[in-house]
C-alpha positions in Angstrom: 15.2 -15.5 32.8 17.6 -13.7 30.2 16.9 -16.3 27.5 13.2 -15.2 28.0 14.0 -11.7 27.1 16.2 -12.9 24.0 13.4 -15.0 22.8 11.0 -11.8 23.1 13.7 -10.0 21.1 13.6 -12.9 18.2 10.4 -12.9 18.2 9.8 -9.2 17.7 12.3 -8.7 15.1 11.0 -11.6 13.4 13.9 -13.9 13.7 11.5 -17.1 13.9 13.8 -19.8 13.0 16.6 -18.6 15.9 13.5 -18.3 18.6 12.5 -21.7 18.0 16.0 -23.4 18.5 16.0 -21.1 21.6 12.7 -22.9 22.9 14.6 -26.0 21.8 17.3 -25.1 24.1 15.1 -24.2 26.9 12.7 -27.6 26.6 16.5 -29.8 26.7 17.2 -27.4 30.0 14.0 -28.3 31.4 14.6 -31.9 30.6 18.0 -32.1 32.3 16.4 -30.4 35.4 14.1 -32.8 35.8 16.5 -35.9 35.3 18.9 -34.3 37.8 15.9 -33.9 40.6 14.9 -37.3 39.8 18.6 -38.7 40.4 18.5 -36.8 43.5 15.6 -38.0 45.4 16.6 -41.1 44.1 20.0 -41.1 46.2 18.3 -39.8 49.1 15.9 -42.9 48.9 18.5 -45.6 48.2 20.6 -43.8 51.2 17.7 -44.2 53.7 17.0 -47.5 52.5 20.4 -48.6 53.4 20.3 -46.9 56.9 17.0 -48.8 57.8 18.7 -51.8 56.8 22.1 -51.5 58.7 20.6 -50.4 61.7 17.4 -52.8 61.7 15.0 -49.9 63.2 12.3 -47.8 61.1 12.3 -44.0 62.2 9.5 -41.6 61.6 11.8 -39.0 59.7 13.2 -41.9 57.4 9.8 -43.0 56.5 8.5 -39.7 55.5 11.8 -39.0 53.7 11.3 -42.6 51.8 7.9 -41.7 51.1 8.7 -37.9 49.9 11.0 -39.7 47.7 9.0 -42.0 46.1 6.5 -39.2 45.4 
């Protein structure tokens, strides 16, 4: 959130170059966050698939977790 206030101040002061650098940093942060979420859902999916295979049974809870992780 602080970055948005800094961005506003940079634009208001006419410092467009630094504002664009900050926008690029925010974009990278967003990409990193998305990758972390994908990795997290992938781990959950893998764990549930391993549990299903090891126990040779399925539960509604696991099916829902797997479906949510795949979305």
